[in-house]
Residue frames as qw, qx, qy, qz and C-alpha x, y, z in Angstrom:
[[0.233, -0.652, 0.669, 0.272, 42.35, 16.20, -10.65],
 [0.582, 0.092, 0.796, 0.138, 41.23, 13.00, -12.37],
 [0.523, 0.778, 0.331, -0.111, 39.41, 15.00, -15.04],
 [0.099, 0.896, -0.352, -0.252, 42.55, 16.97, -15.81],
 [0.383, -0.391, 0.805, 0.228, 44.68, 13.85, -16.14],
 [0.597, 0.395, 0.697, 0.043, 42.10, 12.26, -18.43],
 [0.378, 0.900, 0.100, -0.191, 41.97, 15.45, -20.51],
 [0.099, -0.763, 0.569, 0.291, 45.76, 15.46, -20.88],
 [0.505, -0.071, 0.838, 0.193, 45.69, 11.87, -22.12],
 [0.544, 0.670, 0.501, -0.059, 43.01, 12.74, -24.67],
 [0.217, 0.935, -0.170, -0.225, 44.99, 15.74, -25.92],
 [0.305, -0.552, 0.728, 0.268, 48.17, 13.68, -26.06],
 [0.588, 0.225, 0.769, 0.112, 46.33, 11.09, -28.16],
 [0.456, 0.843, 0.263, -0.114, 45.02, 13.75, -30.53],
 [0.023, 0.888, -0.384, -0.252, 48.42, 15.39, -30.91],
 [0.333, -0.412, 0.814, 0.240, 50.33, 12.17, -31.50],
 [0.572, 0.309, 0.760, 0.002, 47.62, 10.59, -33.65],
 [0.457, 0.844, 0.205, -0.189, 47.31, 13.35, -36.21],
 [0.675, -0.103, 0.377, 0.626, 50.09, 12.94, -38.74],
 [0.359, 0.651, 0.408, 0.530, 48.63, 15.52, -41.09],
 [0.244, -0.960, -0.127, 0.055, 49.02, 18.30, -38.52],
 [0.477, 0.660, -0.313, 0.489, 52.08, 20.52, -38.76],
 [0.539, -0.090, -0.557, 0.626, 54.44, 20.94, -35.83],
 [0.068, -0.183, 0.157, -0.968, 52.96, 24.37, -35.17],
 [0.640, -0.307, -0.310, -0.632, 49.42, 23.01, -35.04],
 [0.761, -0.222, -0.588, 0.163, 50.44, 20.19, -32.71],
 [0.353, 0.019, -0.431, 0.830, 52.16, 22.73, -30.46],
 [0.298, -0.274, -0.043, -0.913, 49.07, 24.93, -30.47],
 [0.751, -0.334, -0.448, -0.351, 46.81, 22.07, -29.38],
 [0.710, -0.183, -0.533, 0.422, 49.19, 20.95, -26.65],
 [0.218, 0.113, -0.278, 0.929, 49.86, 24.50, -25.45],
 [0.436, -0.355, -0.184, -0.807, 46.19, 25.41, -25.38],
 [0.795, -0.350, -0.476, -0.136, 45.32, 22.31, -23.37],
 [0.617, -0.088, -0.465, 0.629, 48.21, 22.85, -21.01],
 [0.020, 0.228, -0.137, 0.964, 47.37, 26.51, -20.47],
 [0.603, -0.387, -0.271, -0.643, 43.70, 25.73, -19.84],
 [0.803, -0.261, -0.523, 0.113, 44.59, 22.91, -17.47],
 [0.437, 0.008, -0.411, 0.800, 46.93, 25.08, -15.46],
 [0.226, -0.305, -0.016, -0.925, 44.27, 27.80, -15.30],
 [0.732, -0.380, -0.392, -0.408, 41.71, 25.30, -14.02],
 [0.742, -0.192, -0.516, 0.381, 44.04, 23.83, -11.41],
 [0.256, 0.116, -0.286, 0.916, 44.97, 27.30, -10.21],
 [0.034, -0.602, -0.712, 0.361, 41.27, 27.96, -9.63],
 [0.042, -0.141, 0.190, 0.971, 40.92, 30.83, -12.07],
 [0.513, 0.473, 0.351, -0.625, 37.65, 32.23, -13.28],
 [0.747, 0.470, 0.465, 0.071, 36.25, 31.25, -16.68],
 [0.367, 0.926, -0.086, 0.005, 37.85, 34.26, -18.35],
 [0.250, -0.754, 0.603, 0.071, 41.24, 33.51, -16.86],
 [0.713, -0.057, 0.692, 0.093, 41.08, 29.87, -17.94],
 [0.666, 0.674, 0.308, 0.080, 40.12, 30.82, -21.50],
 [0.140, 0.949, -0.283, -0.016, 42.86, 33.47, -21.59],
 [0.472, -0.549, 0.682, 0.102, 45.44, 30.97, -20.34],
 [0.761, 0.239, 0.593, 0.105, 44.34, 28.53, -23.06],
 [0.514, 0.851, 0.097, 0.052, 44.65, 31.17, -25.77],
 [0.070, -0.877, 0.475, 0.027, 48.07, 32.29, -24.59],
 [0.636, -0.306, 0.704, 0.081, 49.23, 28.66, -24.26],
 [0.755, 0.482, 0.439, 0.075, 48.00, 27.92, -27.76],
 [0.348, 0.928, -0.132, 0.027, 49.83, 30.90, -29.21],
 [0.266, -0.737, 0.621, 0.028, 53.07, 30.03, -27.45],
 [0.743, -0.041, 0.667, 0.048, 52.70, 26.38, -28.47],
 [0.694, 0.681, 0.229, 0.037, 52.18, 27.34, -32.11],
 [0.177, 0.917, -0.357, 0.028, 55.26, 29.56, -32.17],
 [0.452, -0.545, 0.706, -0.006, 57.36, 26.92, -30.41],
 [0.792, 0.190, 0.581, 0.016, 56.08, 24.13, -32.65],
 [0.591, 0.805, 0.037, 0.020, 56.74, 26.16, -35.78],
 [0.035, -0.851, 0.524, -0.006, 60.27, 26.94, -34.63],
 [0.599, -0.294, 0.745, 0.017, 60.97, 23.25, -33.98],
 [0.770, 0.447, 0.455, -0.024, 59.40, 22.26, -37.30],
 [0.435, 0.890, -0.133, -0.027, 61.56, 24.69, -39.25],
 [0.243, -0.733, 0.633, 0.059, 64.82, 23.22, -37.96]]
């Protein structure tokens, strides 16, 4: 649990610290980390964790792009 919390802080620092990233890219990083973290906490296999990260990244990119375009 401590590793996951530390990982979320690192990702939050990366996302907020990178001004040159677009909203879609920031959403992709945050969504990928969130999806992977949820997969790990749920106790999924390696393939499930990677899949959750990819899906989270895709959803984060779409959501970030939609917010950035408004």
